[in-house]
C-alpha positions in Angstrom: 109.7 286.8 182.9 110.9 288.9 185.8 107.1 289.6 187.2 106.7 285.8 187.1 109.8 285.0 189.2 108.9 287.9 191.5 105.3 286.3 192.1 107.0 282.8 192.4 109.5 284.1 195.2 106.6 285.5 197.0 104.4 282.2 196.6 107.5 280.2 197.7 108.5 282.2 200.7 108.6 279.9 203.7 109.4 276.2 204.4 105.9 275.0 204.1 105.0 276.3 200.7 108.2 274.9 199.2 107.7 271.4 200.7 104.1 271.3 199.6 105.2 272.1 196.0 107.6 269.4 196.0 105.4 266.7 197.2 102.5 267.9 194.9 105.2 267.5 191.8 106.4 264.2 193.3 102.8 262.9 193.5 101.8 263.9 190.1 105.1 262.6 188.7 104.4 259.2 190.3 100.7 258.9 189.2 101.8 259.6 185.5 104.7 257.1 185.9 102.5 254.3 187.2 100.0 254.6 184.1 103.1 254.9 181.6 104.6 252.0 183.0 101.2 250.0 182.9 100.7 250.8 179.2 104.4 250.1 178.5 104.2 246.7 180.1 101.2 245.9 178.2 102.5 246.9 175.1 105.7 245.5 175.6 104.1 242.0 176.3 102.2 242.2 173.2 105.2 242.9 171.3 107.5 240.5 172.7 104.9 237.7 172.3 104.1 238.3 168.9 108.0 238.8 168.2 108.7 235.6 169.9 105.9 233.5 168.1 107.0 234.8 164.7 110.6 233.8 165.5 109.5 230.6 165.8 106.4 230.1 163.5 106.8 232.9 160.8 103.6 234.2 159.7 101.3 231.4 158.6 101.6 227.5 159.5 100.1 225.0 157.1 99.6 221.2 158.3 97.6 218.2 157.0 95.1 216.4 159.1 96.5 213.1 157.5 100.0 213.9 158.6 103.1 213.8 156.2 102.7 215.0 152.7 104.8 215.9 149.7 105.2 219.6 149.0 104.0 219.2 145.4 104.0 221.8 142.4 100.3 222.0 142.5 100.7 223.1 146.4 103.5 225.3 145.7 101.3 227.2 143.3 98.5 227.6 145.4 101.0 229.0 148.2 102.1 231.6 145.6 98.6 233.1 145.4 99.8 235.2 148.7 103.0 235.9 147.2 105.1 234.7 150.4 108.5 236.2 151.0 109.7 232.7 152.2 108.3 229.0 152.3 109.9 226.7 154.7 109.1 222.9 154.5 109.6 221.4 158.0 109.5 218.0 159.6 108.0 218.4 163.0 108.1 215.5 165.5 108.0 214.8 169.3 110.8 213.2 171.3 112.5 212.9 174.6 115.8 214.6 175.3 118.0 212.7 177.8 120.8 214.0 179.7 121.9 211.6 182.4 119.0 210.7 184.4 116.9 213.6 183.4 114.6 213.6 180.3 112.6 216.4 178.8 109.7 216.2 176.3 110.7 218.2 173.4 109.3 219.3 169.9 112.0 218.5 167.3 112.1 220.5 164.0 113.9 219.4 161.1 114.8 222.6 159.1 116.9 223.8 156.2 119.2 226.8 157.0 118.3 229.4 154.6 114.4 229.1 153.9 113.9 228.6 157.5 115.8 231.7 158.4 114.1 233.8 155.7 110.7 232.6 157.1 111.2 233.2 160.8 114.1 235.7 160.9 115.7 233.2 163.2 119.2 232.4 161.9 120.0 228.7 162.5 122.8 226.6 161.1 122.2 223.0 161.6 124.7 220.7 160.1 124.0 216.8 159.9 125.0 215.5 163.6 124.2 219.0 165.1 121.3 219.9 167.3 120.2 223.5 168.1 118.3 223.8 171.4 116.3 226.6 173.3 118.2 228.6 176.3 115.6 227.2 178.9 116.2 223.6 177.9 120.1 224.2 178.1 119.9 225.8 181.6 117.6 223.1 182.9 119.8 220.3 181.4 123.1 222.1 182.1 124.1 222.1 178.5 126.5 224.1 176.8 127.8 224.1 173.2 129.9 221.2 172.3 128.0 218.8 174.7 126.4 215.5 173.5 122.4 215.4 173.7 120.3 212.2 173.0 117.1 212.0 171.7 114.5 209.3 171.7 111.8 209.5 169.2 109.5 207.4 167.0 110.7 206.1 163.7 107.8 205.3 161.7 105.9 206.2 158.4 102.7 208.1 157.8 100.4 205.0 158.7 101.3 205.5 162.3 103.8 202.5 162.7 106.6 203.5 165.0 109.5 202.2 166.7 111.6 203.9 169.4 115.2 205.2 168.2 117.9 206.9 170.2 120.2 209.2 168.4 123.2 211.1 169.8 123.6 214.6 168.5 126.2 217.5 169.2 124.7 220.8 170.7 126.0 223.5 168.2 124.1 226.5 169.1 121.6 227.7 171.9 118.7 229.7 170.6 116.2 232.4 172.5 112.7 232.6 171.1 111.8 235.0 173.9 108.7 232.5 174.8 109.4 230.3 177.8 107.5 227.3 176.5 109.2 227.2 173.3 112.8 228.1 174.9 112.0 224.9 176.9 110.9 222.5 174.4 112.0 223.5 170.7 115.0 221.9 169.3 116.3 221.8 165.8 117.8 219.3 163.6 119.2 219.1 159.8 116.0 218.1 158.1 117.7 216.0 155.5 119.2 213.9 158.4 116.0 213.8 160.3 114.0 212.8 157.1 116.6 210.0 156.8 116.3 208.7 160.3 112.6 208.4 160.3 112.6 207.2 156.8 110.4 209.9 155.1 112.2 210.6 152.1 110.9 214.2 150.8 107.8 214.2 153.0 107.0 216.8 155.3 104.5 217.7 157.8 104.6 221.2 158.3 104.9 224.4 155.9 105.9 227.9 157.3 105.3 230.8 155.3 106.6 234.4 155.6 104.2 237.0 154.2 105.5 240.0 156.0 109.2 240.8 156.4 110.4 238.7 159.4 112.5 241.4 161.1 109.7 244.1 160.7 107.3 244.6 163.9 103.8 244.2 162.9 101.5 247.2 163.1 98.5 245.0 162.4 97.3 241.4 162.0 94.7 242.0 159.3 97.0 241.5 156.4 97.9 238.0 157.6 94.4 237.1 158.6 93.2 238.0 154.7 96.3 235.9 153.5 95.1 233.1 155.8 91.6 233.1 154.4 92.9 233.1 150.9 94.9 230.1 151.4 92.1 228.2 153.2 89.9 228.9 150.0 92.9 227.7 147.8 94.0 224.7 149.4 92.3 221.4 150.0 90.0 220.7 153.1 92.7 218.2 154.6 95.0 221.2 155.1 94.9 223.4 158.3 96.0 227.0 157.7 97.0 228.9 161.0 98.2 232.1 161.7 101.4 232.4 163.9 99.4 233.7 167.0 96.8 231.0 167.1 97.8 229.2 170.2 97.9 232.4 172.1 95.1 234.3 170.8 93.3 234.5 174.2 96.2 236.3 175.5 96.6 238.9 172.9 92.8 239.8 173.2 92.9 239.9 176.9 95.8 242.5 176.7 93.8 244.7 174.5 90.8 244.5 176.9 92.8 244.7 180.2 95.0 247.8 178.6 91.8 249.8 178.3 90.0 248.8 181.7 93.0 249.3 183.7 94.1 252.7 182.2 90.6 253.7 183.3 90.9 252.5 187.0 94.5 254.2 187.2 93.1 257.7 186.1 92.1 257.5 190.1 95.7 257.8 190.9 96.0 260.9 188.5 92.7 262.4 190.2 94.1 262.2 193.7 97.4 263.8 192.4 95.2 266.6 190.9 93.6 267.1 194.2 97.0 267.6 195.7 97.6 270.4 193.2 94.2 272.0 193.9 94.9 271.8 197.6 98.5 273.4 196.9 96.5 276.1 195.0 93.8 276.7 197.9 96.6 276.7 200.3 98.6 279.5 198.5 95.4 281.7 197.9 94.7 281.6 201.7 98.3 281.8 203.1 99.4 284.4 200.5 96.2 286.4 200.5 97.7 289.5 201.9 100.6 289.2 199.4 98.3 289.0 196.6 96.3 292.1 197.8 99.3 294.3 198.0 100.6 293.0 194.4 97.2 294.0 193.2 96.9 297.2 195.0 100.2 298.5 193.4 99.1 297.6 189.9 99.5 293.8 189.1 96.6 293.0 186.9 94.3 290.0 187.5 95.4 288.9 184.1 99.0 288.7 185.2 98.2 286.7 188.2 96.1 284.2 186.1 98.9 283.9 183.7 101.1 283.1 186.8 98.9 280.3 187.6 98.5 278.8 184.3 102.4 279.0 183.6 103.0 277.3 186.9 100.6 274.4 186.3 102.0 274.0 183.0 105.7 273.9 184.5 104.5 271.4 187.2 103.1 269.5 184.5 106.3 269.5 182.1 108.5 268.4 185.2 106.2 265.7 186.2 106.2 264.5 182.5 110.2 264.5 182.4 110.3 262.8 185.8 107.6 260.1 184.8 109.6 259.2 181.8 112.8 258.8 183.8 111.0 256.6 186.3 109.6 254.5 183.4 113.2 254.1 182.1 114.7 253.2 185.5 111.6 250.6 185.9 112.5 248.9 182.5 116.0 248.7 183.6 115.2 247.2 186.9 112.9 244.7 185.1 115.9 243.4 183.1 118.6 243.7 186.0 117.0 243.3 189.5 116.5 239.7 190.5 113.2 240.1 192.4 111.5 241.6 189.6 112.4 238.7 187.1 109.1 236.6 186.3 108.6 232.9 186.2 108.4 232.2 182.5 106.2 229.2 183.1 103.6 231.3 184.5 103.8 234.7 182.3 104.7 232.8 179.1 107.5 235.3 178.3 110.9 234.7 179.4 111.2 238.4 180.5 109.4 241.8 180.3 110.0 245.0 179.3 108.6 248.5 178.9 107.7 249.6 175.5 106.3 252.9 175.2 105.7 254.4 171.6 104.5 257.8 170.5 100.8 257.2 170.9 101.3 256.0 174.5 103.1 259.3 175.7 100.7 261.5 174.0 97.6 259.6 175.5 99.1 259.6 179.0 100.7 263.1 178.9 97.3 264.6 177.1 95.0 263.0 179.8 97.1 264.3 182.6 97.3 267.9 181.0 93.6 268.0 181.0 93.4 267.2 184.4 96.2 269.8 185.7 94.3 272.5 183.6 91.3 271.7 185.8 93.5 272.5 188.7 94.5 275.9 187.1 91.0 276.5 186.4 90.4 276.2 190.3 92.9 278.7 190.8 91.6 281.1 188.4 88.1 281.0 190.1 89.7 281.6 193.4 91.4 284.8 192.1 88.6 286.0 190.3 86.3 285.7 193.2 88.3 287.5 195.4 88.3 291.3 194.3 90.7 294.3 195.7 87.9 295.5 198.0 87.9 292.1 199.8 91.5 292.1 200.5 91.2 295.6 201.7 88.6 294.5 204.1 91.0 291.7 205.3 93.9 293.7 205.7 92.0 296.4 207.9 90.5 293.6 210.1 93.6 292.2 210.4 
């Protein structure tokens, strides 16, 4: 350790060496942070999108091409083949929310508190006369809990006959799904009350199934895909069985593809940072050539010098990784709190973004950066190996 510190003092002697080393570390730190944040943004987007969709749609949604239907024992028996954790019968219809001179098209869902909460993980308590709305709708209509909200929607039966109907409700809750369009368009009523208003009796037009724990992040979509195929084979052809991500399937696939391609492109930033490290190594070798000659002349072995370089680049890598981690945390905090970094939800689907990094992301990014920096260490090793003591002796006497 003492020999390492002694060599380090020689290397860093003078202002220029220290400044170049600091610039090298900052460059490498920034390059790793850029890749980390890119990985984290894409993983965060994927996680928030799936989480938001599940909080509004459960795992599997079942509708009927003919419209409303009864959830008979026969259908329930077929649903049980996938052993659902929860089954939520829902009435879904379109309406207009009226607030003064402003109207918004909304999707009304008539739900029952317990089974809907079990199926989606979204805890809603909707009593008769109450309405729960999304936070974006509340912001645009300037609504708060306790305010009245009028809905106008069709009153009709399954044959399509309909009459307009206006009903006044009390805002009893404001919910956040995390998906901009759903926060803007989804409203929730008591199912029994909505069925009575529409004259439906016990009929529904949507069944939401939970086949995986609602509050547990999904590691893979394959189990739900398999259960979807089973239900398709069990139910009649009139029924449409869709997974929760169906409407945003193209986005999920695009994130997978872009994550790989962008990560390859961003390696160019790491390469530039590695060139800075190599330039620092070459600079030190040339600037401190006489110092290294004297060290070797008084007995310092080539192995000790090589060990110094490899330990030094590992320390540079470690400091850069720690700095990149801190920068990614700072960037994530900024996404949540700095106004100019807030994204428009109507364009980017989500109401907000965050950086989500797991162990695989850290291992991948840090591992690749370690390979690059070991390449720089190898360049330093070659420079030392190619410069024997006799060459240093000639340089000393020629100087």
